[in-house]
N, CA and C atoms as a LAMMPS dump frame, in Angstrom:
ITEM: TIMESTEP
0
ITEM: NUMBER OF ATOMS
372
ITEM: BOX BOUNDS ff ff ff
-5.0000000000000000e+02 5.0000000000000000e+02
-5.0000000000000000e+02 5.0000000000000000e+02
-5.0000000000000000e+02 5.0000000000000000e+02
ITEM: ATOMS id mol type element x y z
1 1 1 N -300.136 -449.411 14.66
2 1 2 C -300.833 -449.301 13.4
3 1 3 C -302.212 -449.889 13.576
4 2 1 N -303.228 -449.2 13.204
5 2 2 C -304.578 -449.679 13.36
6 2 3 C -305.152 -450.002 11.991
7 3 1 N -306.219 -450.722 11.947
8 3 2 C -306.863 -451.029 10.681
9 3 3 C -306.663 -452.471 10.327
10 4 1 N -305.917 -452.718 9.27
11 4 2 C -305.741 -454.062 8.754
12 4 3 C -305.198 -455.01 9.823
13 5 1 N -304.219 -454.558 10.615
14 5 2 C -303.601 -455.433 11.598
15 5 3 C -304.038 -455.131 13.026
16 6 1 N -304.867 -454.135 13.269
17 6 2 C -305.243 -453.772 14.624
18 6 3 C -304.155 -452.938 15.274
19 7 1 N -304.403 -452.488 16.49
20 7 2 C -303.424 -451.645 17.196
21 7 3 C -302.258 -452.499 17.673
22 8 1 N -301.065 -452.156 17.261
23 8 2 C -299.865 -452.893 17.613
24 8 3 C -298.722 -451.93 17.842
25 9 1 N -297.613 -452.473 18.31
26 9 2 C -296.42 -451.653 18.465
27 9 3 C -295.981 -451.147 17.104
28 10 1 N -295.337 -449.998 17.115
29 10 2 C -294.863 -449.427 15.856
30 10 3 C -293.706 -450.25 15.319
31 11 1 N -293.633 -450.334 14.009
32 11 2 C -292.574 -451.069 13.336
33 11 3 C -291.57 -450.046 12.813
34 12 1 N -290.345 -450.15 13.258
35 12 2 C -289.315 -449.18 12.897
36 12 3 C -289.097 -449.096 11.387
37 13 1 N -289.162 -450.235 10.711
38 13 2 C -288.949 -450.24 9.263
39 13 3 C -290.065 -449.488 8.539
40 14 1 N -291.295 -449.798 8.891
41 14 2 C -292.42 -449.15 8.225
42 14 3 C -292.407 -447.65 8.487
43 15 1 N -292.09 -447.254 9.72
44 15 2 C -292.034 -445.828 10.03
45 15 3 C -290.987 -445.131 9.183
46 16 1 N -289.901 -445.812 8.947
47 16 2 C -288.811 -445.226 8.186
48 16 3 C -289.138 -445.141 6.694
49 17 1 N -289.727 -446.186 6.145
50 17 2 C -289.871 -446.283 4.696
51 17 3 C -291.241 -445.928 4.13
52 18 1 N -292.29 -445.978 4.935
53 18 2 C -293.633 -445.797 4.382
54 18 3 C -294.397 -444.675 5.054
55 19 1 N -295.236 -444.053 4.276
56 19 2 C -296.296 -443.25 4.858
57 19 3 C -297.403 -444.269 5.101
58 20 1 N -297.825 -444.373 6.33
59 20 2 C -298.724 -445.465 6.717
60 20 3 C -300.025 -445.519 5.93
61 21 1 N -300.765 -444.454 5.922
62 21 2 C -302.141 -444.513 5.432
63 21 3 C -302.256 -444.89 3.951
64 22 1 N -301.5 -444.282 3.045
65 22 2 C -301.638 -444.707 1.653
66 22 3 C -301.31 -446.187 1.452
67 23 1 N -300.264 -446.679 2.11
68 23 2 C -299.908 -448.096 1.98
69 23 3 C -301.015 -448.96 2.569
70 24 1 N -301.494 -448.584 3.75
71 24 2 C -302.571 -449.336 4.384
72 24 3 C -303.812 -449.364 3.492
73 25 1 N -304.106 -448.244 2.851
74 25 2 C -305.295 -448.176 1.993
75 25 3 C -305.172 -449.142 0.818
76 26 1 N -304.013 -449.142 0.164
77 26 2 C -303.826 -450.065 -0.964
78 26 3 C -303.976 -451.517 -0.517
79 27 1 N -303.323 -451.853 0.588
80 27 2 C -303.381 -453.231 1.086
81 27 3 C -304.81 -453.572 1.517
82 28 1 N -305.503 -452.627 2.158
83 28 2 C -306.882 -452.852 2.58
84 28 3 C -307.778 -453.12 1.376
85 29 1 N -307.595 -452.343 0.315
86 29 2 C -308.408 -452.543 -0.892
87 29 3 C -308.143 -453.908 -1.524
88 30 1 N -306.929 -454.399 -1.378
89 30 2 C -306.575 -455.698 -1.95
90 30 3 C -307.168 -456.85 -1.141
91 31 1 N -307.215 -456.689 0.173
92 31 2 C -307.694 -457.759 1.043
93 31 3 C -309.217 -457.816 1.07
94 32 1 N -309.723 -458.986 1.405
95 32 2 C -311.161 -459.137 1.594
96 32 3 C -311.911 -459.327 0.294
97 33 1 N -313.156 -459.596 0.464
98 33 2 C -314.021 -459.864 -0.69
99 33 3 C -314.966 -458.697 -0.926
100 34 1 N -315.465 -458.634 -2.129
101 34 2 C -316.503 -457.673 -2.464
102 34 3 C -315.996 -456.261 -2.679
103 35 1 N -316.881 -455.435 -3.202
104 35 2 C -316.518 -454.051 -3.495
105 35 3 C -316.336 -453.24 -2.211
106 36 1 N -315.545 -452.192 -2.311
107 36 2 C -315.278 -451.313 -1.177
108 36 3 C -315.716 -449.896 -1.55
109 37 1 N -316.091 -449.144 -0.538
110 37 2 C -316.36 -447.733 -0.77
111 37 3 C -315.579 -446.917 0.246
112 38 1 N -315.506 -445.616 0.051
113 38 2 C -314.596 -444.743 0.806
114 38 3 C -314.773 -444.859 2.326
115 39 1 N -316.011 -444.943 2.798
116 39 2 C -316.231 -445.036 4.237
117 39 3 C -315.631 -446.312 4.801
118 40 1 N -315.757 -447.417 4.087
119 40 2 C -315.162 -448.684 4.536
120 40 3 C -313.642 -448.558 4.617
121 41 1 N -313.048 -447.956 3.608
122 41 2 C -311.595 -447.779 3.583
123 41 3 C -311.177 -446.9 4.757
124 42 1 N -311.889 -445.801 4.946
125 42 2 C -311.591 -444.869 6.019
126 42 3 C -311.611 -445.567 7.382
127 43 1 N -312.644 -446.323 7.643
128 43 2 C -312.754 -447.046 8.916
129 43 3 C -311.736 -448.174 9.005
130 44 1 N -311.483 -448.845 7.914
131 44 2 C -310.567 -449.979 7.889
132 44 3 C -309.124 -449.624 8.194
133 45 1 N -308.735 -448.386 7.885
134 45 2 C -307.35 -447.967 8.134
135 45 3 C -307.274 -446.868 9.186
136 46 1 N -308.397 -446.606 9.862
137 46 2 C -308.461 -445.611 10.927
138 46 3 C -307.942 -444.258 10.457
139 47 1 N -308.642 -443.718 9.483
140 47 2 C -308.237 -442.463 8.863
141 47 3 C -309.476 -441.59 8.674
142 48 1 N -309.287 -440.283 8.641
143 48 2 C -310.447 -439.422 8.421
144 48 3 C -310.983 -439.635 7.006
145 49 1 N -312.268 -439.401 6.862
146 49 2 C -312.912 -439.581 5.564
147 49 3 C -312.305 -438.627 4.532
148 50 1 N -312.082 -437.363 4.923
149 50 2 C -311.56 -436.387 3.951
150 50 3 C -310.156 -436.762 3.485
151 51 1 N -309.318 -437.251 4.394
152 51 2 C -307.967 -437.677 3.989
153 51 3 C -308.056 -438.901 3.07
154 52 1 N -308.958 -439.806 3.407
155 52 2 C -309.158 -441.007 2.58
156 52 3 C -309.531 -440.611 1.156
157 53 1 N -310.452 -439.675 1.023
158 53 2 C -310.894 -439.22 -0.306
159 53 3 C -309.723 -438.612 -1.081
160 54 1 N -308.906 -437.789 -0.41
161 54 2 C -307.75 -437.175 -1.085
162 54 3 C -306.774 -438.236 -1.587
163 55 1 N -306.485 -439.217 -0.74
164 55 2 C -305.54 -440.267 -1.126
165 55 3 C -306.13 -441.109 -2.259
166 56 1 N -307.406 -441.47 -2.15
167 56 2 C -308.04 -442.273 -3.197
168 56 3 C -308.076 -441.522 -4.53
169 57 1 N -308.289 -440.228 -4.476
170 57 2 C -308.276 -439.417 -5.702
171 57 3 C -306.886 -439.419 -6.329
172 58 1 N -305.857 -439.319 -5.495
173 58 2 C -304.475 -439.379 -5.987
174 58 3 C -304.204 -440.749 -6.616
175 59 1 N -304.695 -441.819 -5.953
176 59 2 C -304.566 -443.17 -6.518
177 59 3 C -305.215 -443.236 -7.895
178 60 1 N -306.399 -442.603 -8.028
179 60 2 C -307.105 -442.616 -9.322
180 60 3 C -306.283 -441.907 -10.38
181 61 1 N -305.694 -440.759 -10.019
182 61 2 C -304.86 -440.011 -10.96
183 61 3 C -303.651 -440.833 -11.413
184 62 1 N -303.127 -441.661 -10.51
185 62 2 C -301.964 -442.497 -10.823
186 62 3 C -302.352 -443.811 -11.508
187 63 1 N -303.635 -444.048 -11.653
188 63 2 C -304.101 -445.263 -12.315
189 63 3 C -304.083 -446.506 -11.428
190 64 1 N -304.111 -446.298 -10.112
191 64 2 C -304.072 -447.436 -9.187
192 64 3 C -305.458 -447.929 -8.798
193 65 1 N -306.46 -447.038 -8.851
194 65 2 C -307.839 -447.424 -8.554
195 65 3 C -308.765 -446.851 -9.613
196 66 1 N -309.937 -447.45 -9.672
197 66 2 C -310.994 -446.94 -10.546
198 66 3 C -312.248 -446.796 -9.69
199 67 1 N -313.036 -445.769 -9.972
200 67 2 C -314.294 -445.546 -9.265
201 67 3 C -315.443 -445.957 -10.173
202 68 1 N -316.426 -446.567 -9.57
203 68 2 C -317.632 -446.942 -10.3
204 68 3 C -318.81 -446.468 -9.463
205 69 1 N -319.725 -445.73 -10.072
206 69 2 C -320.853 -445.179 -9.34
207 69 3 C -321.99 -446.198 -9.3
208 70 1 N -322.465 -446.468 -8.087
209 70 2 C -323.654 -447.317 -7.889
210 70 3 C -324.635 -446.511 -7.064
211 71 1 N -325.577 -445.898 -7.733
212 71 2 C -326.494 -445.015 -7.024
213 71 3 C -325.724 -443.816 -6.51
214 72 1 N -325.788 -443.599 -5.202
215 72 2 C -325.065 -442.465 -4.614
216 72 3 C -323.681 -442.858 -4.127
217 73 1 N -323.34 -444.121 -4.202
218 73 2 C -322.08 -444.608 -3.641
219 73 3 C -321.054 -444.841 -4.744
220 74 1 N -319.807 -444.41 -4.486
221 74 2 C -318.698 -444.687 -5.4
222 74 3 C -318 -445.95 -4.918
223 75 1 N -317.992 -446.949 -5.754
224 75 2 C -317.296 -448.194 -5.451
225 75 3 C -315.851 -448.039 -5.918
226 76 1 N -314.926 -448.496 -5.082
227 76 2 C -313.501 -448.371 -5.401
228 76 3 C -312.942 -449.749 -5.697
229 77 1 N -312.231 -449.848 -6.797
230 77 2 C -311.639 -451.12 -7.185
231 77 3 C -310.204 -450.863 -7.628
232 78 1 N -309.304 -451.724 -7.189
233 78 2 C -307.915 -451.613 -7.633
234 78 3 C -307.814 -451.973 -9.112
235 79 1 N -306.998 -451.243 -9.842
236 79 2 C -306.695 -451.615 -11.221
237 79 3 C -305.641 -452.726 -11.163
238 80 1 N -305.287 -453.282 -12.293
239 80 2 C -304.255 -454.329 -12.281
240 80 3 C -302.93 -453.764 -11.789
241 81 1 N -302.621 -452.518 -12.153
242 81 2 C -301.41 -451.856 -11.646
243 81 3 C -301.485 -451.669 -10.129
244 82 1 N -302.65 -451.261 -9.646
245 82 2 C -302.866 -451.101 -8.207
246 82 3 C -302.718 -452.421 -7.467
247 83 1 N -303.238 -453.502 -8.065
248 83 2 C -303.109 -454.844 -7.472
249 83 3 C -301.638 -455.226 -7.338
250 84 1 N -300.885 -454.987 -8.402
251 84 2 C -299.451 -455.327 -8.385
252 84 3 C -298.71 -454.568 -7.287
253 85 1 N -298.968 -453.273 -7.197
254 85 2 C -298.282 -452.455 -6.195
255 85 3 C -298.712 -452.864 -4.785
256 86 1 N -300.01 -453.1 -4.589
257 86 2 C -300.5 -453.533 -3.275
258 86 3 C -299.863 -454.865 -2.89
259 87 1 N -299.723 -455.761 -3.858
260 87 2 C -299.084 -457.059 -3.601
261 87 3 C -297.63 -456.866 -3.167
262 88 1 N -296.92 -455.976 -3.852
263 88 2 C -295.523 -455.686 -3.489
264 88 3 C -295.432 -455.104 -2.081
265 89 1 N -296.325 -454.185 -1.763
266 89 2 C -296.331 -453.601 -0.42
267 89 3 C -296.615 -454.662 0.643
268 90 1 N -297.543 -455.553 0.347
269 90 2 C -297.845 -456.639 1.293
270 90 3 C -296.587 -457.445 1.597
271 91 1 N -295.84 -457.767 0.554
272 91 2 C -294.602 -458.526 0.738
273 91 3 C -293.59 -457.761 1.575
274 92 1 N -293.439 -456.466 1.298
275 92 2 C -292.507 -455.647 2.083
276 92 3 C -292.947 -455.538 3.54
277 93 1 N -294.235 -455.364 3.757
278 93 2 C -294.748 -455.267 5.125
279 93 3 C -294.445 -456.556 5.883
280 94 1 N -294.625 -457.71 5.23
281 94 2 C -294.314 -459.001 5.878
282 94 3 C -292.829 -459.098 6.204
283 95 1 N -291.973 -458.694 5.269
284 95 2 C -290.524 -458.736 5.503
285 95 3 C -290.135 -457.81 6.648
286 96 1 N -290.681 -456.61 6.655
287 96 2 C -290.386 -455.666 7.723
288 96 3 C -290.84 -456.208 9.074
289 97 1 N -291.993 -456.853 9.085
290 97 2 C -292.505 -457.412 10.341
291 97 3 C -291.568 -458.504 10.852
292 98 1 N -291.115 -459.378 9.956
293 98 2 C -290.182 -460.437 10.363
294 98 3 C -288.889 -459.843 10.908
295 99 1 N -288.355 -458.846 10.224
296 99 2 C -287.117 -458.206 10.675
297 99 3 C -287.319 -457.522 12.019
298 100 1 N -288.44 -456.844 12.171
299 100 2 C -288.737 -456.158 13.422
300 100 3 C -288.9 -457.17 14.561
301 101 1 N -289.561 -458.296 14.281
302 101 2 C -289.733 -459.352 15.287
303 101 3 C -288.386 -459.925 15.711
304 102 1 N -287.479 -460.102 14.755
305 102 2 C -286.154 -460.637 15.08
306 102 3 C -285.378 -459.678 15.968
307 103 1 N -285.484 -458.392 15.691
308 103 2 C -284.797 -457.399 16.511
309 103 3 C -285.342 -457.434 17.938
310 104 1 N -286.645 -457.561 18.073
311 104 2 C -287.266 -457.577 19.394
312 104 3 C -286.913 -458.845 20.173
313 105 1 N -286.6 -459.947 19.478
314 105 2 C -286.284 -461.208 20.145
315 105 3 C -284.849 -461.261 20.648
316 106 1 N -283.967 -460.46 20.081
317 106 2 C -282.564 -460.485 20.485
318 106 3 C -282.447 -460.015 21.927
319 107 1 N -281.655 -460.733 22.717
320 107 2 C -281.471 -460.28 24.104
321 107 3 C -280.687 -458.978 24.117
322 108 1 N -281.026 -458.107 25.051
323 108 2 C -280.3 -456.831 25.094
324 108 3 C -278.84 -457.06 25.437
325 109 1 N -278 -456.233 24.852
326 109 2 C -276.564 -456.344 25.105
327 109 3 C -276.287 -455.917 26.542
328 110 1 N -275.482 -456.735 27.206
329 110 2 C -275.126 -456.406 28.571
330 110 3 C -273.931 -455.48 28.545
331 111 1 N -273.99 -454.49 29.399
332 111 2 C -272.866 -453.567 29.498
333 111 3 C -271.804 -454.217 30.36
334 112 1 N -270.632 -454.277 29.836
335 112 2 C -269.513 -454.834 30.588
336 112 3 C -268.753 -453.666 31.188
337 113 1 N -268.734 -453.661 32.494
338 113 2 C -268.022 -452.581 33.167
339 113 3 C -266.554 -452.931 33.239
340 114 1 N -265.753 -451.985 32.828
341 114 2 C -264.307 -452.196 32.882
342 114 3 C -263.826 -451.853 34.283
343 115 1 N -262.955 -452.694 34.768
344 115 2 C -262.392 -452.442 36.087
345 115 3 C -261.358 -451.337 35.948
346 116 1 N -261.376 -450.421 36.892
347 116 2 C -260.375 -449.35 36.794
348 116 3 C -258.974 -449.921 36.983
349 117 1 N -258.074 -449.379 36.214
350 117 2 C -256.691 -449.843 36.293
351 117 3 C -256.091 -449.396 37.621
352 118 1 N -255.294 -450.295 38.164
353 118 2 C -254.611 -449.94 39.403
354 118 3 C -253.497 -448.969 39.046
355 119 1 N -253.455 -447.925 39.8
356 119 2 C -252.419 -446.936 39.535
357 119 3 C -251.117 -447.371 40.211
358 120 1 N -250.064 -447.227 39.483
359 120 2 C -248.742 -447.564 40.022
360 120 3 C -248.3 -446.415 40.914
361 121 1 N -247.605 -446.766 41.978
362 121 2 C -247.118 -445.673 42.838
363 121 3 C -246.113 -444.841 42.054
364 122 1 N -246.06 -443.55 42.319
365 122 2 C -245.139 -442.685 41.584
366 122 3 C -243.683 -443.086 41.844
367 123 1 N -242.883 -442.976 40.814
368 123 2 C -241.467 -443.311 40.921
369 123 3 C -240.734 -442.23 41.687
370 124 1 N -239.745 -442.637 42.463
371 124 2 C -238.971 -441.68 43.253
372 124 3 C -237.646 -441.418 42.621
C-alpha cells in the first residue's frame, strides 16, 4: 500500500474488506494540517487524478466531503460525517495491522511426518 503508510507488504485483512483507494483517501484527508486539494490527495494515495476526482465526487454526493473554490483550486474538506467515518476506518486499519503482524510473527507449523506402519507378514 502506498501513500499514507508508504510501500509495504499487503495486508490480508484490508485486501479482503476494503477497496484501498477510497479508504486511503478518507484517511489521508483526515490526517495532516491545512486544506487539501485533489492533486495532493491523488499523490498522497498514489492514485490517478481522474480516479481521485471520481471518488471525491462520490464522497461529495454521500455528504462525506465538501468542496470550496479558492481561485482555480477546489479545496476539499471532510464533513463531520466524513470525519467520523475516516476515524472509524483508521481504527479498523490499526486493528487489521495488529492482527496481520501477529499472524506474521507466528512460527510456521512444522509438518510432522508419520512413520509408515510396519506391515505384518501375511498369515498362513
